[in-house]
NUZABA-348286 format. One record per atom (N, C-alpha, C): x, y, z. Coordinates in Angstrom, 1 decimal. Last residue first. Layout:
REM NUZABA-348286
((X,Y,Z))
...
This chain:
REM NUZABA-348286
((100.6,0.6,-107.5))
((99.4,1.0,-106.8))
((98.8,2.2,-107.5))
((101.7,-1.8,-110.0))
((101.8,-0.5,-109.2))
((100.5,-0.2,-108.5))
((102.1,-5.4,-109.8))
((101.4,-4.1,-110.3))
((101.7,-2.9,-109.4))
((104.7,-7.4,-110.4))
((104.0,-6.8,-109.3))
((103.4,-5.5,-109.8))
((105.3,-10.4,-112.2))
((105.2,-8.9,-112.3))
((104.3,-8.5,-111.1))
((105.5,-13.1,-112.4))
((106.3,-12.4,-111.4))
((106.1,-10.9,-111.3))
((103.9,-13.6,-114.6))
((103.5,-14.2,-113.3))
((104.3,-13.5,-112.2))
((105.4,-12.4,-116.7))
((104.2,-11.8,-116.3))
((103.7,-12.3,-114.9))
((107.6,-14.3,-116.9))
((107.8,-12.9,-116.5))
((106.5,-12.2,-116.0))
((106.2,-16.6,-117.7))
((106.9,-16.6,-116.4))
((107.2,-15.2,-115.9))
((105.2,-15.7,-120.1))
((104.2,-16.0,-119.1))
((104.9,-16.1,-117.7))
((107.6,-15.6,-121.5))
((106.8,-14.3,-121.3))
((105.8,-14.5,-120.2))
((108.3,-18.2,-121.5))
((109.2,-17.3,-120.8))
((108.4,-16.0,-120.6))
((106.2,-19.2,-123.1))
((106.4,-19.7,-121.8))
((107.2,-18.8,-121.0))
((106.8,-17.9,-125.5))
((105.5,-17.5,-124.8))
((105.6,-18.1,-123.4))
((109.1,-19.1,-126.3))
((109.2,-17.7,-125.9))
((107.9,-17.3,-125.1))
((109.6,-22.4,-125.2))
((108.9,-21.5,-126.0))
((109.0,-20.1,-125.5))
((112.5,-24.4,-125.0))
((111.5,-23.6,-124.3))
((110.9,-22.6,-125.3))
((113.8,-27.7,-125.0))
((113.4,-26.5,-125.8))
((112.3,-25.8,-125.0))
((116.6,-29.7,-124.6))
((115.4,-29.1,-123.9))
((115.1,-27.8,-124.7))
((117.8,-32.8,-125.9))
((117.7,-31.3,-126.0))
((116.5,-30.8,-125.3))
((118.0,-35.4,-126.2))
((118.7,-34.9,-125.1))
((118.6,-33.4,-125.0))
((114.8,-35.7,-127.4))
((116.0,-36.4,-127.2))
((116.7,-35.9,-126.0))
((113.4,-33.0,-126.6))
((113.5,-33.7,-127.8))
((114.8,-34.4,-127.8))
((111.1,-31.7,-124.3))
((112.4,-32.4,-124.4))
((112.4,-33.2,-125.7))
((109.8,-28.6,-123.5))
((109.7,-29.8,-124.4))
((111.1,-30.4,-124.5))
((108.5,-27.1,-120.6))
((109.5,-27.2,-121.6))
((109.2,-28.5,-122.4))
((107.3,-24.7,-118.1))
((107.1,-25.9,-119.0))
((108.2,-25.9,-120.1))
((108.8,-23.9,-115.0))
((108.4,-23.5,-116.3))
((108.2,-24.8,-117.2))
((109.3,-25.3,-112.7))
((108.6,-24.0,-112.6))
((108.2,-23.4,-113.9))
((110.8,-27.6,-112.4))
((109.5,-27.7,-113.1))
((108.7,-26.5,-112.8))
((113.3,-27.6,-111.4))
((112.3,-27.5,-110.4))
((110.9,-27.5,-111.0))
((114.6,-27.7,-113.9))
((114.8,-28.8,-112.9))
((113.7,-28.8,-111.9))
((113.9,-25.2,-115.0))
((113.5,-26.5,-115.6))
((113.5,-27.6,-114.7))
((115.1,-23.5,-113.2))
((113.7,-23.4,-113.4))
((113.1,-24.7,-114.0))
((117.8,-24.3,-113.5))
((117.1,-24.6,-112.3))
((115.6,-24.5,-112.4))
((118.2,-23.4,-116.1))
((118.3,-24.8,-115.9))
((117.6,-25.2,-114.5))
((118.0,-20.7,-115.6))
((117.0,-21.3,-116.5))
((117.1,-22.8,-116.3))
((120.3,-20.3,-114.0))
((119.0,-20.0,-113.4))
((117.9,-20.7,-114.3))
((122.4,-20.9,-115.8))
((122.2,-21.8,-114.6))
((120.8,-21.6,-114.0))
((122.4,-18.9,-117.6))
((121.9,-20.1,-118.0))
((121.6,-21.1,-116.8))
((121.3,-15.8,-115.9))
((122.3,-16.8,-116.4))
((121.6,-18.1,-116.8))
((119.2,-13.3,-117.3))
((119.8,-14.0,-116.2))
((120.8,-15.0,-116.8))
((117.5,-12.1,-119.2))
((118.6,-11.3,-118.6))
((119.1,-12.0,-117.3))
((115.8,-13.6,-120.6))
((115.4,-13.3,-119.3))
((116.4,-12.4,-118.6))
((117.4,-13.9,-122.9))
((116.1,-13.3,-123.0))
((115.6,-12.8,-121.7))
((119.6,-15.2,-121.8))
((119.8,-13.9,-122.4))
((118.5,-13.2,-122.5))
((118.4,-17.6,-121.2))
((119.0,-16.8,-120.1))
((119.2,-15.4,-120.6))
((117.7,-18.5,-123.7))
((116.6,-18.2,-122.7))
((117.2,-17.4,-121.6))
((120.3,-18.9,-124.7))
((119.4,-17.9,-125.3))
((118.3,-17.5,-124.4))
((121.1,-21.0,-123.1))
((121.8,-19.8,-123.0))
((121.0,-18.6,-123.6))
((119.4,-23.1,-123.8))
((119.3,-22.5,-122.5))
((120.0,-21.2,-122.4))
């Protein structure tokens, strides 16, 4: 989660909240939560506001 926070330039807490609110998809392997970089990229693109 810390690496995802670094990638998004946010805190780990924000990434954990995204997962808890199911705003991004993830894979759970036992007790570990894994995020794909493409999922993070899609989240960024979804929030992008185009210029006029």
